[in-house]
C-alpha positions as CSV (number, residue, x, y, z in Angstrom):
1,X,47.7,-86.2,94.2
2,X,49.6,-82.9,94.6
3,X,48.0,-80.7,97.3
4,X,48.2,-77.8,94.9
5,X,45.7,-79.4,92.7
6,X,43.1,-79.9,95.4
7,X,40.7,-77.0,95.5
8,X,36.9,-77.0,95.5
9,X,34.0,-74.7,96.2
10,X,30.7,-75.7,97.6
11,X,27.6,-74.1,99.2
12,X,26.3,-75.1,102.6
13,X,23.5,-73.5,104.6
14,X,23.5,-70.5,102.3
15,X,27.2,-69.9,102.7
16,X,30.0,-70.3,100.2
17,X,33.0,-72.5,101.2
18,X,36.3,-73.1,99.7
19,X,38.5,-76.1,100.4
20,X,42.1,-75.5,99.3
21,X,45.0,-77.8,100.3
22,X,43.9,-78.9,103.8
23,X,42.2,-75.6,104.7
24,X,38.4,-75.0,104.9
25,X,37.4,-71.3,104.4
26,X,34.0,-69.5,104.4
27,X,33.2,-66.5,102.3
28,X,32.5,-63.4,104.5
29,X,32.9,-59.7,104.0
30,X,33.9,-60.1,100.4
31,X,36.7,-62.6,101.1
32,X,37.4,-66.1,102.2
33,X,38.1,-66.5,105.9
34,X,40.0,-69.5,107.2
35,X,37.8,-71.8,109.3
36,X,39.9,-74.9,110.1
37,X,42.3,-77.5,108.8
38,X,40.4,-80.5,107.4
39,X,42.2,-82.9,105.0
40,X,39.9,-85.1,103.0
41,X,37.2,-85.4,100.3
42,X,33.9,-83.7,100.5
43,X,30.5,-85.3,99.5
44,X,27.3,-83.3,99.4
45,X,23.6,-84.0,99.2
46,X,21.5,-80.8,99.6
47,X,22.6,-79.4,103.0
48,X,24.2,-82.6,104.1
49,X,28.0,-82.7,103.7
50,X,30.2,-85.7,104.7
51,X,33.9,-85.5,104.7
52,X,36.2,-88.5,104.2
53,X,39.1,-87.3,106.4
54,X,42.5,-89.0,105.6
55,X,45.2,-89.4,108.2
56,X,48.1,-87.0,108.0
57,X,50.9,-89.6,107.9
58,X,52.2,-89.4,104.3
59,X,54.6,-92.2,105.1
60,X,52.0,-94.8,105.9
61,X,49.8,-94.9,102.8
62,X,49.5,-98.7,102.7
63,X,47.7,-98.7,106.1
64,X,46.0,-95.4,105.7
65,X,43.0,-95.0,108.0
66,X,40.2,-92.5,107.6
67,X,37.2,-91.1,109.4
68,X,33.8,-90.1,108.0
69,X,32.8,-86.7,109.5
70,X,29.6,-84.7,109.1
71,X,29.8,-80.9,108.7
72,X,27.2,-79.5,111.1
73,X,25.6,-76.1,111.5
74,X,28.3,-74.4,113.5
75,X,30.9,-75.5,110.9
76,X,32.3,-78.0,113.3
77,X,32.4,-81.7,112.5
78,X,30.6,-84.7,114.0
79,X,32.3,-88.2,113.8
80,X,30.2,-90.7,111.9
81,X,32.6,-93.6,111.4
82,X,36.2,-94.7,112.0
83,X,37.4,-97.0,109.3
84,X,40.3,-98.6,107.5
85,X,41.0,-100.8,104.5
86,X,39.4,-98.5,102.0
87,X,40.2,-100.4,98.8
88,X,38.0,-98.4,96.4
89,X,37.2,-94.8,96.1
90,X,33.9,-93.9,97.8
91,X,30.9,-93.5,95.6
92,X,28.0,-91.1,96.2
93,X,24.4,-91.4,95.0
94,X,21.4,-89.3,96.0
95,X,21.5,-89.2,99.8
96,X,23.9,-92.2,100.2
97,X,27.7,-92.5,100.5
98,X,29.0,-95.9,99.6
99,X,32.4,-97.3,100.9
100,X,33.5,-100.7,99.7
101,X,36.2,-103.2,100.3
102,X,36.5,-106.9,99.6
103,X,34.6,-108.0,102.8
104,X,31.9,-105.4,103.4
105,X,30.1,-102.5,101.8
106,X,29.2,-99.6,104.1
107,X,26.2,-97.4,103.2
108,X,25.8,-94.1,105.0
109,X,22.5,-92.2,105.0
110,X,23.8,-88.6,104.5
111,X,20.6,-87.1,106.0
112,X,20.5,-88.9,109.3
113,X,24.1,-90.4,109.4
114,X,22.7,-93.9,109.8
115,X,25.4,-96.5,108.9
116,X,24.5,-99.9,107.4
117,X,27.1,-102.6,106.5
118,X,26.4,-105.5,104.2
119,X,28.6,-108.3,102.8
120,X,30.1,-107.0,99.6
121,X,28.3,-108.1,96.4
122,X,29.6,-107.8,92.9
123,X,26.9,-105.3,92.2
124,X,28.2,-103.0,94.9
125,X,31.7,-102.7,93.4
126,X,32.5,-99.6,91.4
127,X,32.9,-101.6,88.1
128,X,29.4,-103.0,88.4
129,X,27.4,-100.4,90.4
130,X,25.9,-98.8,87.3
131,X,23.7,-101.9,87.0
132,X,21.9,-101.0,90.2
133,X,21.6,-97.2,89.6
134,X,18.6,-95.4,88.1
135,X,17.8,-91.8,87.3
136,X,15.2,-90.2,89.7
137,X,13.8,-86.8,90.0
138,X,16.5,-85.9,92.5
139,X,19.4,-87.3,90.5
140,X,21.3,-90.6,90.1
141,X,20.5,-93.0,92.9
142,X,20.4,-96.6,93.8
143,X,17.4,-98.5,92.6
144,X,14.4,-98.2,94.8
145,X,14.3,-101.8,95.9
146,X,18.0,-101.6,97.0
147,X,17.3,-98.4,99.0
148,X,14.4,-100.1,100.7
149,X,16.4,-103.2,101.4
150,X,19.2,-101.1,103.1
151,X,17.3,-98.3,104.8
152,X,13.7,-99.3,104.9
153,X,10.4,-98.5,103.1
154,X,10.3,-94.8,103.7
155,X,13.8,-93.9,102.6
156,X,13.1,-93.2,98.9
157,X,10.4,-90.7,100.0
158,X,12.8,-89.1,102.5
159,X,15.3,-88.5,99.7
160,X,12.7,-86.9,97.5
161,X,11.4,-84.7,100.4
162,X,14.9,-83.6,101.3
163,X,15.7,-82.7,97.7
164,X,12.4,-80.9,97.0
165,X,12.8,-78.9,100.2
166,X,16.4,-77.9,99.3
167,X,15.4,-76.8,95.8
168,X,12.5,-74.7,97.2
169,X,14.8,-73.1,99.7
170,X,17.2,-72.2,96.8
171,X,14.3,-70.6,94.9
172,X,13.1,-68.7,98.0
173,X,16.4,-67.4,99.2
174,X,18.5,-66.8,96.1
175,X,17.2,-64.2,93.6
176,X,18.9,-65.8,90.6
177,X,16.5,-68.8,91.0
178,X,13.3,-66.8,91.6
179,X,14.1,-64.3,88.9
180,X,15.0,-66.8,86.3
181,X,13.1,-69.9,87.4
182,X,11.7,-70.4,83.9
183,X,15.3,-70.6,82.5
184,X,16.9,-72.3,85.6
185,X,14.6,-75.1,86.1
186,X,15.3,-77.5,89.1
187,X,16.5,-80.9,88.0
188,X,13.2,-82.4,89.3
189,X,11.2,-80.2,87.0
190,X,13.5,-81.0,84.0
191,X,13.2,-84.7,84.9
192,X,9.4,-84.4,85.0
193,X,9.4,-82.5,81.7
194,X,11.4,-85.1,79.9
195,X,9.4,-87.9,81.5
196,X,6.2,-86.2,80.2
197,X,7.8,-85.7,76.9
198,X,8.6,-89.4,76.8
199,X,5.0,-90.2,77.6
200,X,3.8,-87.9,74.8
201,X,6.2,-89.6,72.4
202,X,4.9,-93.0,73.5
203,X,1.3,-91.8,73.1
204,X,2.1,-90.4,69.6
205,X,3.8,-93.6,68.6
206,X,0.9,-95.6,70.0
207,X,-1.6,-93.4,68.0
208,X,0.5,-93.8,64.8
209,X,0.6,-97.6,65.3
210,X,-3.2,-97.6,65.9
211,X,-3.8,-95.5,62.8
212,X,-1.5,-97.7,60.7
213,X,-3.2,-100.8,62.0
214,X,-6.6,-99.4,61.1
215,X,-5.4,-98.6,57.6
216,X,-4.0,-102.1,57.1
217,X,-7.3,-103.5,58.4
218,X,-9.2,-101.2,56.0
219,X,-7.0,-102.3,53.1
220,X,-7.5,-105.9,54.1
221,X,-11.3,-105.4,54.2
222,X,-11.2,-103.7,50.8
223,X,-9.0,-106.4,49.4
224,X,-11.3,-109.0,50.9
225,X,-14.3,-107.4,49.4
226,X,-12.6,-107.2,46.0
227,X,-11.6,-110.9,46.2
228,X,-15.2,-111.8,47.2
229,X,-16.5,-109.8,44.2
230,X,-14.0,-111.4,41.9
231,X,-15.0,-114.8,43.2
232,X,-18.6,-114.1,42.6
233,X,-17.9,-113.0,39.0
234,X,-15.8,-116.1,38.5
235,X,-18.6,-118.3,39.7
236,X,-21.0,-116.5,37.4
237,X,-18.6,-117.0,34.5
238,X,-18.3,-120.7,35.3
239,X,-22.1,-121.0,35.5
240,X,-22.4,-119.3,32.1
241,X,-19.9,-121.7,30.6
242,X,-21.7,-124.7,32.1
243,X,-25.0,-123.4,30.6
244,X,-23.4,-122.9,27.2
245,X,-21.9,-126.4,27.3
246,X,-25.3,-127.9,28.1
247,X,-27.0,-126.0,25.2
248,X,-24.3,-127.3,22.8
249,X,-24.9,-130.9,24.0
250,X,-28.6,-130.6,23.4
251,X,-28.2,-129.4,19.9
């Protein structure tokens, strides 16, 4: 990809950053100030930013190595992982960065920088990963049972707490959120709203089905009563015919 096309903006610890070409800049005094050279791809979850830093050797793309760095509070970087043989683009879900090749899949907890590697399964590959993803109140993430398998029982709750804290911090520190919170609902609130809406729809459907069932039963009972009355009338008619027949025989 042409360097001229690589430009991105992101917020971190209440500051605005720009990554352009290989330069990382922070917005201060109404302008962007150059911070450092950092060539790579940025992945963010709340106030946790990991950088997949590529090597600078443009002539050795086949054996390209990379490092995973974490952007820390003083805008320096902390080494998380040295790696090579990246055969697929990294994939990020809520709180987890996933790196995959034919042999192993590496999962990085973006909050604590914990690294876990597992033998690659078909489900971990980019073409199949949608099958183990689900929508949570903090965004798209790996299914709960997968998260627990990789990082332990408490990890799904840690993701939720991190996200909720981040959203609350945005509301408290940025006027646009606090002034327009009714219009700019956090994703978690929207998710809950639509979840509740789904429940309401399910309840309404259930009520409609119950009402329809009761109507059918009522109609069945009415029809049954009518059939019973018709049967009684028919029996009476048969009895009358039998009586008339017996009278004719006697005469």
